[in-house]
N, C-alpha and C positions, 0 to 999 in steps of 0.2 A: 504494500499500499504506499501511496505517496502522500506525505503530510499535507501539502498545499492543494491536493485534489479532493480532500475530505472537507466536510463542514465542521464547524465548531462542535456541534452536538455529537457528530460521529467520532471526532477525536476524544470527546469526553467519555464516550461509551466504551472505549477500548480498555482492556486490562493493562495495568501499569507495568507489568513485567516485560511487555513486548520490547524487543531491542529496537532502538532508534538509531539509524545511520545518518551520519552527516558526511557527505562526500566533499573532500577538499582537493582542489586541483591547481591549475596555473593557466595563464594566458601568456604565451611566450613563443619565441621563434623555435621552429623544429626543422631547421635546414631549408633548402630550396624546394623540398617536395611534400612537406606535411604542413597543415594549417596551424595557426596560433592556438586553435581550440583543441589540439590533439589530446592533452592530458585530461581535459574536461570530458571529451567524447569517450575516451577510454574508461574513465571513472564512471560515467553514467551508463556505459555499456554493462559494466559489472553489476551496477545497481539493478539494471533491468533483468539481468540473468538471476540475481538473488530474488527479485520480486516474482519472476516467473516460476521459480522453484518453491517458494514459501511465502506467497503474497499475504496470507492471513496471519503470518507469524512475524512480520517485520514492518517497520515504518521508516520511510526514506525522506529525509529532509531535502530542501533545495541545495543545490551545489554552491560551495564557496569557490568561485571560478577564478579569482585572481589570488595568487599565493606569493610566496617569497622567491622572487626571480631577479633579484638585483644583479646577480652574476650574468644574467642574459641581456641586460640593458644596452650592451654594445651592439645589439642587432635590432634593427628597426621593427616596430610593432610590439615588442615585448612590454608587458605591464608588470608592476610589482607593488607590493605593500611591504612595509618594514616588518621585522619579526615582532615588534611590539604591537603594531596594528593588527597583524594576523592573530596574535595570541588574544588580543582583547575581543576581536570580532568572533572568533571561535568560542571563547569563554562565554561571551554574552549569549550566543545562540544556545550553547549547552545549559547555561543557567536558565534560560527561558524554558527549555524542555524540561529540566529538573523542576521548575516551579509548577508545572502541570502534573507532576507526580510520577513521571517516567524515570526509572532508575538504571536501566541497562542501556548504556550509551556507547556507540561505536563510531569512531572517526575512520572513514575509508579514504586513504590517500592515494593519489596517482601522480605525485610530483616529488622528485628527490629532494628539492630545496625546502620542502615542508617537514622533512623528517626530524631534523634537529629540534626545531621549535615544537614539533609534535610531542616529543619526549617530555619537553618542559610542561606543556599543557597537561599531559596525562598525569604527571607527578603533582602538579599544582592543584589541578582540579580534584584528583583523587584524595589528596590530603585534606582538602576543604570540605569534601563530601564523602565521608567514610561509609555512608549508607548507600552509595551509588557504585556502579562499576563503570569504568571507562576503559575501552580498548582502542588502541591506535594500530592500524594495520595498513601497510602499503602493499599494493596488489602483487608486485613481483616477489615480495617476501613471503606472501601467504602460501605460495606453492613453489618456493625456491628450488627444492631438491627435484621435484617433479618436472619443472620446466627446464632445468639445467640440461637435460638430455636432448632438448630440442635445439640447442644452440649449435649452429654450424660454423660460426665465425671465430671461435676461439677467444682468448683473453682480449679485452678491450673492444669486443664486437657488440656488446649489448650495453649501451650507455645512454644515448640520447638521439632521438630520430633514427633509431637503429634497426637492427634486424627484428626485434620483438615489437617495438612500437609501430614500425611500418607494417609488419605482418597483421597486427591487430587493426590498424587503420584500413588495410586492404580488405579485411573482413567487415568492419563496422561501416565505413563510409568510403568505398573505393572511388567514388566520383570526386572526392576531395583530395585524393593522392595524385600529385603531379608525377606520374611514373616516368616521363621523359627526363625529369629533373633529378632523378635519383643518382646520387654519387657517393662513393665511399667516404667515410669520415676521415678528416685530416688530423687524426690523433697526434698530439704533440707529446713526446716523451717527457717524463719528469723523474723524480727520484724512484728508485725501484720499490722502495717501501711505501710509496704513495700511489702506485699503480693499482687500478681496480676498475670495476664496472658494476652494473646492476646485480650481476650474479656472483662476482668475486670481490670480496672486500679487500681493502688495503690494510696495511699494518698501522697506518696513522693517517689522520686527516690533514690535508695540505690545500690551502685555499688557492684557486685560480679562477679568473673569469672564464666564461665559456669560450670567448673569443681566443683566450690564451691557451685553452685546452684543445680547441679545434677551430681554425679560421673560417671554415665554411658552415659552422654550427651543427655539424653532424659528428657525433662521437660513436663510432661503430661501423657496422656493415649492412646498411639498408638493402644493398643489392642482393643480399641472401634472403630477403623477406618473401613471403607468399601468403595468399589468403588461406591456404590449407594449414600452414603453420600457425596463422592467427586463430583459426578454429580450434586447433589443439591447445594453444595457450589459453584461450577463452574457456574451454572445457575444464582444464585442469585447475585454473585459478578460481573459476566460478564454483566448482565442487568444493574447493578448500574454503572459500569464503562462506558458503552455505553451511559447511560443517562448523566453522567458528561461530556463526550466528546462532545455530541450533544449540551448540554447547552452552552459550551464554543464556539463552532462554530457558533451557531445562535445568540449569544449575540453581536458579532462584526459586 
């Protein structure tokens, strides 16, 4: 069920243990072949799959579609809010949901730049609301081991506007993928201990702007993407997310 498609009395009639999902995303460049809305579209795709599987057991909030993307501002069109602004907006939304009596809250994230502040929000909100549960989950981490086997590009191949994101977009919105503009990411090397991507963590965090990481805005290998791979990624991640949501619901 979608929060903003229900009436106020319909919301009021729901049992309060139902998990409430807040999708958080970004509006930022995704190379020359994917739209700025890529992260939002991917996040909303997974919300749709969750809703299709367990519609009467979940409540989905409107997406926070501008996230923490300052490192992308070197590319035209990218939008960003500060970490403080993002924290305040997400906290305010969660507090509103909490005020209506809902206690099982989930932040579903589809943007890497939101992960750090997402941990802060989880700890801060959790400490202040001990009678609530708050879970922060990023889609590629939800099924990390399962989707690892689908990677054909090797280290550095699954990072941004990459093999996986492009595969999902070829499934979700193929008309928005500028297939003729697909080009391999121009990954710039850095310290060995700082190398990593969506599937392979680095030993330590090392800040670089996205333009410093890759001049064409692509980190990885979108040329290895396919709609078939997107379907398999979608299936594995959706199954994992449904399992997480179901666990949260039945534990209360």
